[in-house]
Each structure stands twice: as structure tokens, then as C-alpha cells.
N, C-alpha and C positions, 0 to 999 in steps of 0.2 A: 484478744488483741496482743499483738506482738510489739514489745517496745524495745528498741535499741538505745541504751542510755551510755552518757559520757561523763567522766570527770577529769579535766585537766588543769585544775585550778591552783595545784599546788606541786611540789616536786614528786608526789606519787601521782599514780595514773591508774584509772580504772574505766573498764567497758563491760557492760551487762545485757544479756537478753532476758526479759521478763515476759511470760505468755500469762495473760488473765490473772495477773497477781502472784504467779508462782515464777520463782527463779529457775531458768533454764540453764544459764552458763554465766560465769562472771572471771574476769581476770582482774586483779589489783596488784600492782607493783609498786613497792615501797619507794623506789627513786628509779624513774624512768630515763633519767638524762635529758634528753631533747625530745619533747612531745611531738614535735612535727616528723621526727626519725620513728618514734615508736607507734604513734597512734593507729595508723591504718593498717600496720602489720598486726597489732593486737586485733582490730576489728576482723581482718581476714581469718586469722587463727580461731577466733572465738566462734564466728560463723561456721567454719569447718569444723569444729569440734562438737558444735551443735547440730551439724547436719542439716543446716539452714541457710537459705540464700538471702542475700541482701534485698530482693525484690519481695520476700515474704514480710518484711518489717512493715508494719502499720503506722508506727509513730516513732518519732526521734526525741529523745529528751537529753537535757545537758545543764550542768552547773553553769550559770551565767555570772556568777560572782557574789561576793567579792573574792579576789585571790590575784594570783599572779597576772598580770597584764599581759604578757606574752602567752602564758598557757590558757587564759580564757579566750584570747584571739583566736589561737589554733582550734580549740574546742568548738567554739560557735562558728567560725569557718567551715570546719569540717562537717558538722551537723547541718548547716545551712546548704552545702554543696550537694550533699548527699539526699537530704530532703527535697530540694528543688529538682534534681535529676529524676526522683522517683514520684514525684507530685504528690508529697506527704506533707502532714503538719508537724510542727515542732512544739515543745514546751521547754521553756526555760526555767530552772528553779535555783533556789538560793543555796550557795555552797554551804553556808554554815548550818543551815537546816539540814542538809544532807548529812553533814558531818555529826550533829547532835543526834540523829536517829539511831547511831550506833548504840545510844544509851536509851533507846525509846522505852525500856520499861524500868527505868530507874526511879527511885521513889525521891531522889534530890533534883533539885534545880540543876539544868545543866549547861555548861558554858563552854561552846567551842571556839577555838582560838588559833588564828593564823598570823603569822608574822606578816606586817604590811610593810616591813623595812622603814626607813627613815625615823626609827625610834617608836614605831607606832605599832597597833595591832588591830586586826579585824576580829570582832567577837559579837556575840548575842547572848541572850540568856533565855532559856525555855524550860517550862514546866510541862511533863508528860501526863496525859492521863488515857490509859487504853491504847497506847501506843500513838497517840495524835498528840502534836506539839501546840503548846499555847505560848506565844512569844510574851515574855516579861521585859525584854528590851531588844528593839530592832536590830538588824545588822548595822553595824556602826565600825567607822574606823576612829581610834582614840589612842590618846598616851595610855600607857599601860597603868599610871596611877588613877585613871578615871575608870579604868576597869575594876580596880581593886576596890574603888569607892562604891561602884555600882553592885558588886558581889557582897560587900559588907553591909549595903544598904538593906539587904533582903532579910537580915537576921535569920538565915535559914542556910543549912548546908548546901555547898555548891559543889558539884564534880566538874572538873575541868579535864578537857581532851583536845587533842590537835597538834600538829607540827609546830604551832607557834610556842608550844611549851618547851620545844628544844632550846630557844633562845631565853623564855621568860619564866619558865617553870619554877625556877629557885626563888625569882622574886615574888611569884603568885603565893608560894608557900610562906615567905616571910611577910607578905603584908595582908593576906586574906586569913582571918582566924579560921581555923577549922576546915580548910580547903582540902578537898578530896581530888586525887588524880587517877583517872581510870588507866588501866594498863596501856603500855605503849602500842600494844597490837591494835587497839581500838582507835589509834590515832590518825588511820588513813581513811580518807573518804571512799565510800563504795557507790558505784554507779547503780547497783541495784536499790540503793535508797533514793537515788535520782529517779529511777523508773517508778518507784512506788510512791513518791511526791506527785510526779505527773499524773499517776492514776487517781489519786486523791481529788485532783483539780482539773477535770477533763476540760472545763470551759476555757482554760489557760492555753489550749492547743491554738497556735496561730500559723499562718503562712510564713516560710522561712525568711521571707523578706523582711518581716517584723522582728525577727529575733536580734537582740542586742546584749552586749556584755554590761554587767552591772559593776562599774569600777568603785563607787563610792567617793572617789577623789580623781582630780585630774592626773593625767599622764605627766611624766617629766617633760615631755615635746609641747603639751598644752601650756605647762608653766613657763617653759622658756619663750614661748611665743606669745605669752601674757593672755592666752585664751581663758 
């Protein structure tokens, strides 16, 4: 099975091809600027470099959130359009779990962190065994102080990673005793992780019409409209 996977949930961007569980090709860029301008060019280049056509793709996978509302909409819309045109199914996976998989063989509890703006973070807590994630705290949007309390409540070392640490890293270090930080090179979400999560849960494959972002909170437009 050939999977084309996407991540557009943060300032970084990533696309990957995974065939039968093995990585074929991947492109991850630390800051893509505007996802709408970057994404399809990246997909075209990735397919060409792998000597593969879009029609050979069997399944599409994408991070559906949480993350940047605009980025998620672009990624989900792109995947839905491609899958719909080709008559293929799609799988949506957690952005935070995809990020945490960068440390899938860590012996510590792993905490992926994204900046949710408005003084909040998106975060989760995972323990890994044999590369598989066990959630200790589900995907959440919260004030940083709530995250510090959740991490301290584990009474175990926690390793943090993710672009949210650019804003909150110093505060994490000051408020979470024994906090460990993954190297910054591991803070970007990799589309290959998105593909591997899709492979782990084949029953999650659905028609593209059913794919929706998971924002965890209302958009600014919904708040202003009182929705």
C-alpha cells in the first residue's frame, strides 16, 4: 500500500510517501511561509523525486489537529480534493501524536506542545512501549499553568518537544521540575509519522467527505458570531 501523507498544522510543513510501512520519500521544511503556496509544489516535487505518479497512491493521510486553523483547513481541503478525484479513502490523525512519535523510543513520558495563541497551548502526554503510544492525557487546549500541573502530577520525568516551546520553553523549565527538552531538530512534525499512524489504524480510513479538522476550540469567527 502506498500512502501519501501531509502535515500543515504548524509553521513547518511536511509531505511523505510510505509504501508498506517503509519510507519512500519525505520533505519537511521548518517554516514554509504560506501552506497554500507551498503544499502542491512540495507534493509534485516529492512524487517526481520518487518516480511515482499521484494515481499510484492507495491512501491519503493528514494531521487533522489540533493546530493552526488555517493550516489545518489547507491540509484537509487538499487531501479531500485529491482523494475525491482519485476515488481513494483518507485517514485523519492527531497532530500531537504525530509529533510525539519523533520520540517513540524514549523511556520518558513525552509531551508535544504547540502554541495555541491567546495565551494557551495544545498539548498531550504519552508513554511509549515498543514504539506504540499510550495516551496519559488526551489532546487538549489549556493554559500553560494547567500543563505544568499535569506534567508535575505524573511524578516522572517528562520530555517536551514542539514549536510551542519557542514561546513557552523557558516557562516550562521554570515550572516543571526535572523537565527535559528534546533537541530542536525534533520539534517539527514529520508526515512519515502521519502515514505510520494511518497504517496502525486501517479501520479509520473513510470517504473524503467525512474528513474534518479537529480544532479543539471555536474559531474567532464562531466566537464573534456567538456560535
